[in-house]
N, CA, C, O and the ligand as a Tripos MOL2 file, in Angstrom:
@<TRIPOS>MOLECULE
protein
  277   275    70     0     0
PROTEIN
NO_CHARGES

@<TRIPOS>ATOM
      1 N          98.0360   80.6490  118.9540 N.3       1 MET1
      2 CA         99.1120   81.4660  119.5410 C.3       1 MET1
      3 C          99.6830   82.4380  118.2910 C.2       1 MET1
      4 O          99.9620   82.0110  117.1700 O.2       1 MET1
      5 N          99.7760   83.6070  118.6560 N.am      2 ILE2
      6 CA        100.5790   84.2980  117.6260 C.3       2 ILE2
      7 C         102.0020   84.6590  117.7910 C.2       2 ILE2
      8 O         102.2490   85.3100  118.8070 O.2       2 ILE2
      9 N         102.9110   84.4000  117.0730 N.am      3 TYR3
     10 CA        104.3540   84.5970  117.3210 C.3       3 TYR3
     11 C         104.9420   85.4850  116.1140 C.2       3 TYR3
     12 O         104.3510   85.6740  115.0510 O.2       3 TYR3
     13 N         106.0440   85.9320  116.4150 N.am      4 ILE4
     14 CA        106.9040   86.7530  115.6620 C.3       4 ILE4
     15 C         107.9230   85.6390  115.1340 C.2       4 ILE4
     16 O         108.4180   84.7940  115.8800 O.2       4 ILE4
     17 N         108.1780   85.7320  113.7650 N.am      5 LYS5
     18 CA        109.0670   84.7220  113.2630 C.3       5 LYS5
     19 C         110.0440   85.6240  112.3330 C.2       5 LYS5
     20 O         109.6020   86.2190  111.3500 O.2       5 LYS5
     21 N         111.1800   85.6710  112.6550 N.am      6 LYS6
     22 CA        112.2290   86.3940  111.8290 C.3       6 LYS6
     23 C         113.4280   85.6260  111.5410 C.2       6 LYS6
     24 O         114.1540   85.1510  112.4140 O.2       6 LYS6
     25 N         113.6290   85.5090  110.1810 N.am      7 ASP7
     26 CA        114.6880   84.7670  109.5990 C.3       7 ASP7
     27 C         116.0200   85.6660  109.5400 C.2       7 ASP7
     28 O         116.0680   86.6170  108.7600 O.2       7 ASP7
     29 N         116.9500   85.3930  110.2640 N.am      8 TYR8
     30 CA        118.2380   86.0920  110.3510 C.3       8 TYR8
     31 C         119.2750   85.4210  109.3790 C.2       8 TYR8
     32 O         120.4560   85.7710  109.3940 O.2       8 TYR8
     33 N         118.7800   84.4030  108.4940 N.am      9 GLY9
     34 CA        119.7300   83.7870  107.6280 C.3       9 GLY9
     35 C         119.6330   82.4040  107.8440 C.2       9 GLY9
     36 O         118.7420   82.0290  108.6070 O.2       9 GLY9
     37 N         120.4650   81.4610  107.2600 N.am     10 SER10
     38 CA        120.1530   79.9780  107.3310 C.3      10 SER10
     39 C         120.3200   79.5270  108.6790 C.2      10 SER10
     40 O         119.4050   78.8290  109.1170 O.2      10 SER10
     41 N         121.1500   79.7360  109.3250 N.am     11 ALA11
     42 CA        121.5010   79.2500  110.6770 C.3      11 ALA11
     43 C         120.5610   79.5890  111.8480 C.2      11 ALA11
     44 O         120.3190   78.8240  112.7810 O.2      11 ALA11
     45 N         120.0830   80.7760  111.6940 N.am     12 LEU12
     46 CA        119.4390   81.3280  112.9900 C.3      12 LEU12
     47 C         117.7710   81.7090  112.6680 C.2      12 LEU12
     48 O         117.4230   82.5460  111.8350 O.2      12 LEU12
     49 N         117.1030   81.1300  113.2810 N.am     13 GLU13
     50 CA        115.7670   81.7210  113.2660 C.3      13 GLU13
     51 C         115.2150   81.9920  114.6460 C.2      13 GLU13
     52 O         115.2660   81.1140  115.5070 O.2      13 GLU13
     53 N         114.6840   83.1940  114.8860 N.am     14 LEU14
     54 CA        114.1390   83.5850  116.1320 C.3      14 LEU14
     55 C         112.7740   83.4890  116.0470 C.2      14 LEU14
     56 O         112.1570   83.8500  115.0450 O.2      14 LEU14
     57 N         112.2040   82.9790  117.1290 N.am     15 ARG15
     58 CA        110.8840   82.8180  117.2280 C.3      15 ARG15
     59 C         110.3800   83.3810  118.6090 C.2      15 ARG15
     60 O         110.6990   82.8310  119.6640 O.2      15 ARG15
     61 N         109.7410   84.2740  118.5710 N.am     16 ILE16
     62 CA        109.2560   85.0850  119.9420 C.3      16 ILE16
     63 C         107.8440   84.9910  120.1830 C.2      16 ILE16
     64 O         107.0530   85.5370  119.4140 O.2      16 ILE16
     65 N         107.4560   84.3330  121.2040 N.am     17 ASP17
     66 CA        106.0010   84.0570  121.5200 C.3      17 ASP17
     67 C         105.4160   85.5180  121.7940 C.2      17 ASP17
     68 O         106.0750   86.3180  122.4580 O.2      17 ASP17
     69 N         104.2540   85.8260  121.3050 N.am     18 VAL18
     70 CA        103.7870   87.1340  121.6310 C.3      18 VAL18
     71 C         102.4960   86.9820  122.3690 C.2      18 VAL18
     72 O         101.7460   86.0380  122.1230 O.2      18 VAL18
     73 N         102.2400   87.8230  123.2050 N.am     19 TYR19
     74 CA        100.9810   87.8760  124.0780 C.3      19 TYR19
     75 C         100.4980   89.2470  123.8860 C.2      19 TYR19
     76 O         101.1050   90.2500  123.5120 O.2      19 TYR19
     77 N          99.1720   89.0590  124.2490 N.am     20 GLU20
     78 CA         98.2670   90.3640  123.8490 C.3      20 GLU20
     79 C          98.7930   91.7300  124.4960 C.2      20 GLU20
     80 O          98.5420   92.8390  124.0250 O.2      20 GLU20
     81 N          99.5910   91.4810  125.6910 N.am     21 ASP21
     82 CA        100.0140   92.6690  126.2030 C.3      21 ASP21
     83 C         101.3740   93.1590  125.9100 C.2      21 ASP21
     84 O         102.0240   93.9530  126.5900 O.2      21 ASP21
     85 N         101.7320   92.5620  124.7660 N.am     22 GLU22
     86 CA        103.1610   92.8600  124.3170 C.3      22 GLU22
     87 C         103.1720   93.7390  123.1250 C.2      22 GLU22
     88 O         104.2610   93.8770  122.5680 O.2      22 GLU22
     89 N         102.1580   94.3460  122.6490 N.am     23 PHE23
     90 CA        102.0090   94.9070  121.4420 C.3      23 PHE23
     91 C         102.0930   96.4620  121.6450 C.2      23 PHE23
     92 O         101.3890   97.1030  122.4260 O.2      23 PHE23
     93 N         103.0890   96.9790  120.7990 N.am     24 TYR24
     94 CA        103.2100   98.3890  121.0670 C.3      24 TYR24
     95 C         103.3320   98.9920  119.6110 C.2      24 TYR24
     96 O         103.7650   98.3330  118.6660 O.2      24 TYR24
     97 N         102.9090  100.3080  119.5140 N.am     25 CYS25
     98 CA        103.3340  100.9330  118.3310 C.3      25 CYS25
     99 C         103.7340  102.4170  118.7550 C.2      25 CYS25
    100 O         103.5550  102.7550  119.9250 O.2      25 CYS25
    101 N         104.1910  103.1780  117.9680 N.am     26 THR26
    102 CA        104.4610  104.4700  118.2160 C.3      26 THR26
    103 C         103.4500  105.5520  117.9160 C.2      26 THR26
    104 O         102.8110  105.4320  116.8710 O.2      26 THR26
    105 N         103.2490  106.4670  118.6020 N.am     27 CYS27
    106 CA        102.1520  107.5160  118.1000 C.3      27 CYS27
    107 C         102.7290  108.2370  116.8890 C.2      27 CYS27
    108 O         103.8540  108.7350  116.9440 O.2      27 CYS27
    109 N         101.9980  108.2960  115.8350 N.am     28 PRO28
    110 CA        102.4520  108.8430  114.5700 C.3      28 PRO28
    111 C         102.6030  110.4560  114.6500 C.2      28 PRO28
    112 O         103.1920  111.0400  113.7410 O.2      28 PRO28
    113 N         102.1130  111.0990  115.6450 N.am     29 ARG29
    114 CA        102.0030  112.4180  115.9230 C.3      29 ARG29
    115 C         103.2100  112.8440  116.7500 C.2      29 ARG29
    116 O         104.0230  113.6070  116.2300 O.2      29 ARG29
    117 N         103.3960  112.4010  118.0250 N.am     30 CYS30
    118 CA        104.4920  112.7340  119.0280 C.3      30 CYS30
    119 C         105.6000  111.6690  119.1960 C.2      30 CYS30
    120 O         106.6170  111.8810  119.8560 O.2      30 CYS30
    121 N         105.3240  110.4620  118.5300 N.am     31 GLY31
    122 CA        106.4200  109.5160  118.8520 C.3      31 GLY31
    123 C         106.3400  108.6980  120.0390 C.2      31 GLY31
    124 O         107.1390  107.7890  120.2650 O.2      31 GLY31
    125 N         105.4220  108.9990  120.7680 N.am     32 LYS32
    126 CA        105.2800  108.4110  122.1350 C.3      32 LYS32
    127 C         104.7900  106.9160  121.7940 C.2      32 LYS32
    128 O         104.0580  106.6380  120.8450 O.2      32 LYS32
    129 N         105.3420  105.9540  122.7720 N.am     33 GLU33
    130 CA        105.1310  104.5450  122.7970 C.3      33 GLU33
    131 C         103.5900  104.3950  123.0070 C.2      33 GLU33
    132 O         103.0410  105.0820  123.8690 O.2      33 GLU33
    133 N         102.9370  103.5870  122.3070 N.am     34 VAL34
    134 CA        101.3990  103.3660  122.5310 C.3      34 VAL34
    135 C         101.2560  101.9340  122.8160 C.2      34 VAL34
    136 O         101.6020  101.1480  121.9350 O.2      34 VAL34
    137 N         100.7930  101.4850  123.9310 N.am     35 HIS35
    138 CA        100.5810  100.0490  124.3060 C.3      35 HIS35
    139 C          99.0740   99.7580  123.7680 C.2      35 HIS35
    140 O          98.0580  100.3820  124.0730 O.2      35 HIS35
    141 N          99.1950   98.6420  122.8850 N.am     36 LEU36
    142 CA         98.0670   98.3670  122.4490 C.3      36 LEU36
    143 C          97.1910   97.2890  123.2770 C.2      36 LEU36
    144 O          97.6730   96.2000  123.5880 O.2      36 LEU36
    145 N          96.0010   97.6290  123.5800 N.am     37 ASP37
    146 CA         95.3120   96.8090  124.2870 C.3      37 ASP37
    147 C          94.5060   95.6990  123.4640 C.2      37 ASP37
    148 O          94.6200   95.6270  122.2410 O.2      37 ASP37
    149 N          93.7460   94.9040  124.1410 N.am     38 GLU38
    150 CA         92.8820   93.8690  123.5500 C.3      38 GLU38
    151 C          91.9120   94.3460  122.4590 C.2      38 GLU38
    152 O          91.7540   93.7490  121.3940 O.2      38 GLU38
    153 N          91.2450   95.5320  122.8330 N.am     39 LYS39
    154 CA         90.4560   96.2230  122.1810 C.3      39 LYS39
    155 C          90.9820   96.6660  120.8400 C.2      39 LYS39
    156 O          90.3630   96.5230  119.7860 O.2      39 LYS39
    157 N          92.2490   97.2500  120.9710 N.am     40 MET40
    158 CA         92.8360   97.8810  119.8600 C.3      40 MET40
    159 C          93.3230   96.8130  118.6840 C.2      40 MET40
    160 O          93.3020   96.9980  117.4670 O.2      40 MET40
    161 N          93.7610   95.6590  119.4050 N.am     41 LEU41
    162 CA         94.2110   94.5890  118.5250 C.3      41 LEU41
    163 C          92.9900   93.9650  117.8220 C.2      41 LEU41
    164 O          93.1650   93.4750  116.7060 O.2      41 LEU41
    165 N          91.8800   93.9450  118.3340 N.am     42 LYS42
    166 CA         90.7100   93.3580  117.6390 C.3      42 LYS42
    167 C          90.3410   94.1390  116.4840 C.2      42 LYS42
    168 O          90.0050   93.6680  115.3970 O.2      42 LYS42
    169 N          90.4340   95.5020  116.8160 N.am     43 GLU43
    170 CA         90.2490   96.4750  115.9700 C.3      43 GLU43
    171 C          91.1560   96.4000  114.5880 C.2      43 GLU43
    172 O          90.7580   96.4870  113.4260 O.2      43 GLU43
    173 N          92.5170   96.2080  115.0900 N.am     44 LEU44
    174 CA         93.4410   95.8790  114.0730 C.3      44 LEU44
    175 C          93.1040   94.7280  113.1260 C.2      44 LEU44
    176 O          93.0970   94.8840  111.9050 O.2      44 LEU44
    177 N          92.8290   93.5810  113.7180 N.am     45 VAL45
    178 CA         92.6080   92.3740  113.0430 C.3      45 VAL45
    179 C          91.4480   92.6550  112.1470 C.2      45 VAL45
    180 O          91.4590   92.2660  110.9790 O.2      45 VAL45
    181 N          90.4130   93.3430  112.6750 N.am     46 ASN46
    182 CA         89.0420   93.2930  111.8820 C.3      46 ASN46
    183 C          89.1390   94.3190  110.7880 C.2      46 ASN46
    184 O          88.4300   94.1830  109.7910 O.2      46 ASN46
    185 N          89.9030   95.2610  110.8910 N.am     47 CYS47
    186 CA         89.6900   96.3190  110.0470 C.3      47 CYS47
    187 C          90.4990   96.1570  108.6100 C.2      47 CYS47
    188 O          90.5500   97.0730  107.7900 O.2      47 CYS47
    189 N          91.0960   94.9260  108.4280 N.am     48 ASP48
    190 CA         91.5160   94.5470  107.2130 C.3      48 ASP48
    191 C          92.8150   95.4590  106.5340 C.2      48 ASP48
    192 O          93.1730   95.5720  105.3620 O.2      48 ASP48
    193 N          93.2790   95.9710  107.6270 N.am     49 CYS49
    194 CA         94.5710   96.8700  107.2010 C.3      49 CYS49
    195 C          95.8150   96.1130  107.6990 C.2      49 CYS49
    196 O          95.7200   95.2380  108.5600 O.2      49 CYS49
    197 N          96.9490   96.4580  107.1520 N.am     50 ASP50
    198 CA         98.0450   95.8570  107.4260 C.3      50 ASP50
    199 C          98.8900   96.3910  108.7320 C.2      50 ASP50
    200 O          98.6310   97.5270  109.1270 O.2      50 ASP50
    201 N          99.7760   95.7060  109.3410 N.am     51 PHE51
    202 CA        100.1810   96.2450  110.6900 C.3      51 PHE51
    203 C         101.0420   97.3620  110.3880 C.2      51 PHE51
    204 O         101.0020   98.3560  111.1130 O.2      51 PHE51
    205 N         101.9570   97.2920  109.2140 N.am     52 VAL52
    206 CA        102.9060   98.4280  108.9250 C.3      52 VAL52
    207 C         102.1350   99.6660  108.6760 C.2      52 VAL52
    208 O         102.7010  100.7040  109.0170 O.2      52 VAL52
    209 N         100.7970   99.7800  108.0790 N.am     53 GLY53
    210 CA        100.3550  100.8620  107.7010 C.3      53 GLY53
    211 C          99.3530  101.4100  108.7830 C.2      53 GLY53
    212 O          98.5870  102.3480  108.5640 O.2      53 GLY53
    213 N          99.4390  100.7200  109.9820 N.am     54 THR54
    214 CA         98.4770  101.0300  110.9490 C.3      54 THR54
    215 C          99.0900  101.8270  112.0580 C.2      54 THR54
    216 O         100.2200  101.5150  112.4320 O.2      54 THR54
    217 N          98.4050  102.9100  112.6690 N.am     55 ALA55
    218 CA         99.0580  103.5510  113.6170 C.3      55 ALA55
    219 C          97.8260  103.9720  114.6670 C.2      55 ALA55
    220 O          96.6390  104.0860  114.3620 O.2      55 ALA55
    221 N          98.3680  104.1550  115.8590 N.am     56 PHE56
    222 CA         97.3480  104.4760  116.8370 C.3      56 PHE56
    223 C          97.8510  105.7240  117.5910 C.2      56 PHE56
    224 O          99.0310  105.7950  117.9350 O.2      56 PHE56
    225 N          97.0490  106.6190  117.8260 N.am     57 LEU57
    226 CA         97.4290  107.8960  118.5050 C.3      57 LEU57
    227 C          97.5340  107.6020  119.9640 C.2      57 LEU57
    228 O          96.7230  106.8600  120.5170 O.2      57 LEU57
    229 N          98.5940  108.2160  120.6410 N.am     58 CYS58
    230 CA         98.5270  107.9090  122.2110 C.3      58 CYS58
    231 C          97.3310  108.8280  122.8080 C.2      58 CYS58
    232 O          96.8400  109.8030  122.2400 O.2      58 CYS58
    233 N          96.9940  108.3450  123.9880 N.am     59 ASN59
    234 CA         95.9000  109.0150  124.7090 C.3      59 ASN59
    235 C          95.8720  110.5170  124.5980 C.2      59 ASN59
    236 O          94.8500  111.1260  124.2840 O.2      59 ASN59
    237 N          97.0040  111.0880  124.8580 N.am     60 GLU60
    238 CA         97.2360  112.3640  124.7710 C.3      60 GLU60
    239 C          96.5690  113.1250  123.5270 C.2      60 GLU60
    240 O          95.6870  113.9830  123.5730 O.2      60 GLU60
    241 N          97.2320  112.5780  122.3740 N.am     61 CYS61
    242 CA         97.0580  113.1410  121.1010 C.3      61 CYS61
    243 C          95.5240  113.0500  120.5730 C.2      61 CYS61
    244 O          94.9280  113.9370  119.9610 O.2      61 CYS61
    245 N          95.0000  111.7180  120.9670 N.am     62 SER62
    246 CA         93.6960  111.3780  120.5660 C.3      62 SER62
    247 C          92.7010  112.2540  121.4250 C.2      62 SER62
    248 O          91.6270  112.5760  120.9170 O.2      62 SER62
    249 N          92.9890  112.6140  122.5850 N.am     63 SER63
    250 CA         92.0850  113.4000  123.5610 C.3      63 SER63
    251 C          92.1520  114.6700  122.9790 C.2      63 SER63
    252 O          91.1150  115.3180  123.1150 O.2      63 SER63
    253 N          93.1570  115.2800  122.3060 N.am     64 GLN64
    254 CA         93.4100  116.5210  121.8770 C.3      64 GLN64
    255 C          92.5490  116.6800  120.4550 C.2      64 GLN64
    256 O          92.4490  117.7490  119.8530 O.2      64 GLN64
    257 N          91.9810  115.4990  120.0530 N.am     65 GLY65
    258 CA         91.2780  115.5690  118.7070 C.3      65 GLY65
    259 C          92.0660  115.5290  117.4560 C.2      65 GLY65
    260 O          91.6180  116.0220  116.4210 O.2      65 GLY65
    261 N          93.1330  115.0010  117.5100 N.am     66 TYR66
    262 CA         93.9450  114.8090  116.3940 C.3      66 TYR66
    263 C          93.5480  113.5610  115.6000 C.2      66 TYR66
    264 O          93.5230  112.4930  116.2120 O.2      66 TYR66
    265 N          93.2400  113.5880  114.3170 N.am     67 SER67
    266 CA         93.0390  112.4180  113.5210 C.3      67 SER67
    267 C          94.2920  111.8270  113.1170 C.2      67 SER67
    268 O          95.3920  112.3660  113.2430 O.2      67 SER67
    269 N          94.0650  110.6950  112.6290 N.am     68 GLU68
    270 CA         95.3490  109.8460  112.1100 C.3      68 GLU68
    271 C          95.7720  110.2950  110.7790 C.2      68 GLU68
    272 O          96.7810  109.7880  110.2890 O.2      68 GLU68
    273 N          95.0810  111.2310  110.1110 N.am     69 ARG69
    274 CA         95.3450  111.5680  108.8080 C.3      69 ARG69
    275 C          96.4510  112.4950  108.5620 C.2      69 ARG69
    276 O          96.7300  112.8320  107.4120 O.2      69 ARG69
    277 ZN        101.0820  111.2170  120.7060 Zn       70 ZN70
@<TRIPOS>BOND
     1     1     2 1
     2     2     3 1
     3     3     4 2
     4     3     5 am
     5     5     6 1
     6     6     7 1
     7     7     8 2
     8     7     9 am
     9     9    10 1
    10    10    11 1
    11    11    12 2
    12    11    13 am
    13    13    14 1
    14    14    15 1
    15    15    16 2
    16    15    17 am
    17    17    18 1
    18    18    19 1
    19    19    20 2
    20    19    21 am
    21    21    22 1
    22    22    23 1
    23    23    24 2
    24    23    25 am
    25    25    26 1
    26    26    27 1
    27    27    28 2
    28    27    29 am
    29    29    30 1
    30    30    31 1
    31    31    32 2
    32    31    33 am
    33    33    34 1
    34    34    35 1
    35    35    36 2
    36    35    37 am
    37    37    38 1
    38    38    39 1
    39    39    40 2
    40    39    41 am
    41    41    42 1
    42    42    43 1
    43    43    44 2
    44    43    45 am
    45    45    46 1
    46    46    47 1
    47    47    48 2
    48    47    49 am
    49    49    50 1
    50    50    51 1
    51    51    52 2
    52    51    53 am
    53    53    54 1
    54    54    55 1
    55    55    56 2
    56    55    57 am
    57    57    58 1
    58    58    59 1
    59    59    60 2
    60    59    61 am
    61    61    62 1
    62    62    63 1
    63    63    64 2
    64    63    65 am
    65    65    66 1
    66    66    67 1
    67    67    68 2
    68    67    69 am
    69    69    70 1
    70    70    71 1
    71    71    72 2
    72    71    73 am
    73    73    74 1
    74    74    75 1
    75    75    76 2
    76    75    77 am
    77    77    78 1
    78    78    79 1
    79    79    80 2
    80    79    81 am
    81    81    82 1
    82    82    83 1
    83    83    84 2
    84    83    85 am
    85    85    86 1
    86    86    87 1
    87    87    88 2
    88    87    89 am
    89    89    90 1
    90    90    91 1
    91    91    92 2
    92    91    93 am
    93    93    94 1
    94    94    95 1
    95    95    96 2
    96    95    97 am
    97    97    98 1
    98    98    99 1
    99    99   100 2
   100    99   101 am
   101   101   102 1
   102   102   103 1
   103   103   104 2
   104   103   105 am
   105   105   106 1
   106   106   107 1
   107   107   108 2
   108   107   109 am
   109   109   110 1
   110   110   111 1
   111   111   112 2
   112   111   113 am
   113   113   114 1
   114   114   115 1
   115   115   116 2
   116   115   117 am
   117   117   118 1
   118   118   119 1
   119   119   120 2
   120   119   121 am
   121   121   122 1
   122   122   123 1
   123   123   124 2
   124   123   125 am
   125   125   126 1
   126   126   127 1
   127   127   128 2
   128   127   129 am
   129   129   130 1
   130   130   131 1
   131   131   132 2
   132   131   133 am
   133   133   134 1
   134   134   135 1
   135   135   136 2
   136   135   137 am
   137   137   138 1
   138   138   139 1
   139   139   140 2
   140   139   141 am
   141   141   142 1
   142   142   143 1
   143   143   144 2
   144   143   145 am
   145   145   146 1
   146   146   147 1
   147   147   148 2
   148   147   149 am
   149   149   150 1
   150   150   151 1
   151   151   152 2
   152   151   153 am
   153   153   154 1
   154   154   155 1
   155   155   156 2
   156   155   157 am
   157   157   158 1
   158   158   159 1
   159   159   160 2
   160   159   161 am
   161   161   162 1
   162   162   163 1
   163   163   164 2
   164   163   165 am
   165   165   166 1
   166   166   167 1
   167   167   168 2
   168   167   169 am
   169   169   170 1
   170   170   171 1
   171   171   172 2
   172   171   173 am
   173   173   174 1
   174   174   175 1
   175   175   176 2
   176   175   177 am
   177   177   178 1
   178   178   179 1
   179   179   180 2
   180   179   181 am
   181   181   182 1
   182   182   183 1
   183   183   184 2
   184   183   185 am
   185   185   186 1
   186   186   187 1
   187   187   188 2
   188   187   189 am
   189   189   190 1
   190   190   191 1
   191   191   192 2
   192   191   193 am
   193   193   194 1
   194   194   195 1
   195   195   196 2
   196   195   197 am
   197   197   198 1
   198   198   199 1
   199   199   200 2
   200   199   201 am
   201   201   202 1
   202   202   203 1
   203   203   204 2
   204   203   205 am
   205   205   206 1
   206   206   207 1
   207   207   208 2
   208   207   209 am
   209   209   210 1
   210   210   211 1
   211   211   212 2
   212   211   213 am
   213   213   214 1
   214   214   215 1
   215   215   216 2
   216   215   217 am
   217   217   218 1
   218   218   219 1
   219   219   220 2
   220   219   221 am
   221   221   222 1
   222   222   223 1
   223   223   224 2
   224   223   225 am
   225   225   226 1
   226   226   227 1
   227   227   228 2
   228   227   229 am
   229   229   230 1
   230   230   231 1
   231   231   232 2
   232   231   233 am
   233   233   234 1
   234   234   235 1
   235   235   236 2
   236   235   237 am
   237   237   238 1
   238   238   239 1
   239   239   240 2
   240   239   241 am
   241   241   242 1
   242   242   243 1
   243   243   244 2
   244   243   245 am
   245   245   246 1
   246   246   247 1
   247   247   248 2
   248   247   249 am
   249   249   250 1
   250   250   251 1
   251   251   252 2
   252   251   253 am
   253   253   254 1
   254   254   255 1
   255   255   256 2
   256   255   257 am
   257   257   258 1
   258   258   259 1
   259   259   260 2
   260   259   261 am
   261   261   262 1
   262   262   263 1
   263   263   264 2
   264   263   265 am
   265   265   266 1
   266   266   267 1
   267   267   268 2
   268   267   269 am
   269   269   270 1
   270   270   271 1
   271   271   272 2
   272   271   273 am
   273   273   274 1
   274   274   275 1
   275   275   276 2
@<TRIPOS>SUBSTRUCTURE
     1 MET1         2 RESIDUE 1 A MET
     2 ILE2         6 RESIDUE 1 A ILE
     3 TYR3        10 RESIDUE 1 A TYR
     4 ILE4        14 RESIDUE 1 A ILE
     5 LYS5        18 RESIDUE 1 A LYS
     6 LYS6        22 RESIDUE 1 A LYS
     7 ASP7        26 RESIDUE 1 A ASP
     8 TYR8        30 RESIDUE 1 A TYR
     9 GLY9        34 RESIDUE 1 A GLY
    10 SER10       38 RESIDUE 1 A SER
    11 ALA11       42 RESIDUE 1 A ALA
    12 LEU12       46 RESIDUE 1 A LEU
    13 GLU13       50 RESIDUE 1 A GLU
    14 LEU14       54 RESIDUE 1 A LEU
    15 ARG15       58 RESIDUE 1 A ARG
    16 ILE16       62 RESIDUE 1 A ILE
    17 ASP17       66 RESIDUE 1 A ASP
    18 VAL18       70 RESIDUE 1 A VAL
    19 TYR19       74 RESIDUE 1 A TYR
    20 GLU20       78 RESIDUE 1 A GLU
    21 ASP21       82 RESIDUE 1 A ASP
    22 GLU22       86 RESIDUE 1 A GLU
    23 PHE23       90 RESIDUE 1 A PHE
    24 TYR24       94 RESIDUE 1 A TYR
    25 CYS25       98 RESIDUE 1 A CYS
    26 THR26      102 RESIDUE 1 A THR
    27 CYS27      106 RESIDUE 1 A CYS
    28 PRO28      110 RESIDUE 1 A PRO
    29 ARG29      114 RESIDUE 1 A ARG
    30 CYS30      118 RESIDUE 1 A CYS
    31 GLY31      122 RESIDUE 1 A GLY
    32 LYS32      126 RESIDUE 1 A LYS
    33 GLU33      130 RESIDUE 1 A GLU
    34 VAL34      134 RESIDUE 1 A VAL
    35 HIS35      138 RESIDUE 1 A HIS
    36 LEU36      142 RESIDUE 1 A LEU
    37 ASP37      146 RESIDUE 1 A ASP
    38 GLU38      150 RESIDUE 1 A GLU
    39 LYS39      154 RESIDUE 1 A LYS
    40 MET40      158 RESIDUE 1 A MET
    41 LEU41      162 RESIDUE 1 A LEU
    42 LYS42      166 RESIDUE 1 A LYS
    43 GLU43      170 RESIDUE 1 A GLU
    44 LEU44      174 RESIDUE 1 A LEU
    45 VAL45      178 RESIDUE 1 A VAL
    46 ASN46      182 RESIDUE 1 A ASN
    47 CYS47      186 RESIDUE 1 A CYS
    48 ASP48      190 RESIDUE 1 A ASP
    49 CYS49      194 RESIDUE 1 A CYS
    50 ASP50      198 RESIDUE 1 A ASP
    51 PHE51      202 RESIDUE 1 A PHE
    52 VAL52      206 RESIDUE 1 A VAL
    53 GLY53      210 RESIDUE 1 A GLY
    54 THR54      214 RESIDUE 1 A THR
    55 ALA55      218 RESIDUE 1 A ALA
    56 PHE56      222 RESIDUE 1 A PHE
    57 LEU57      226 RESIDUE 1 A LEU
    58 CYS58      230 RESIDUE 1 A CYS
    59 ASN59      234 RESIDUE 1 A ASN
    60 GLU60      238 RESIDUE 1 A GLU
    61 CYS61      242 RESIDUE 1 A CYS
    62 SER62      246 RESIDUE 1 A SER
    63 SER63      250 RESIDUE 1 A SER
    64 GLN64      254 RESIDUE 1 A GLN
    65 GLY65      258 RESIDUE 1 A GLY
    66 TYR66      262 RESIDUE 1 A TYR
    67 SER67      266 RESIDUE 1 A SER
    68 GLU68      270 RESIDUE 1 A GLU
    69 ARG69      274 RESIDUE 1 A ARG
    70 ZN70       277 GROUP 0 **** ****
């Protein structure tokens, strides 16, 4: 299981279970919310890049041929 763990201080620790259909990022071009599906998540895990530096274009932008660069 993957979960998000965020420490808000000594007293409070928030732990959220994460399921594969709950990953989102924002499109770096138009800012639209992009839902990460299982395929994209696998790509993300396999590509050896960090989550922060990773961005997926939304369907619209990627279909218009914009690159992520
Ligand atoms: Zn977009």
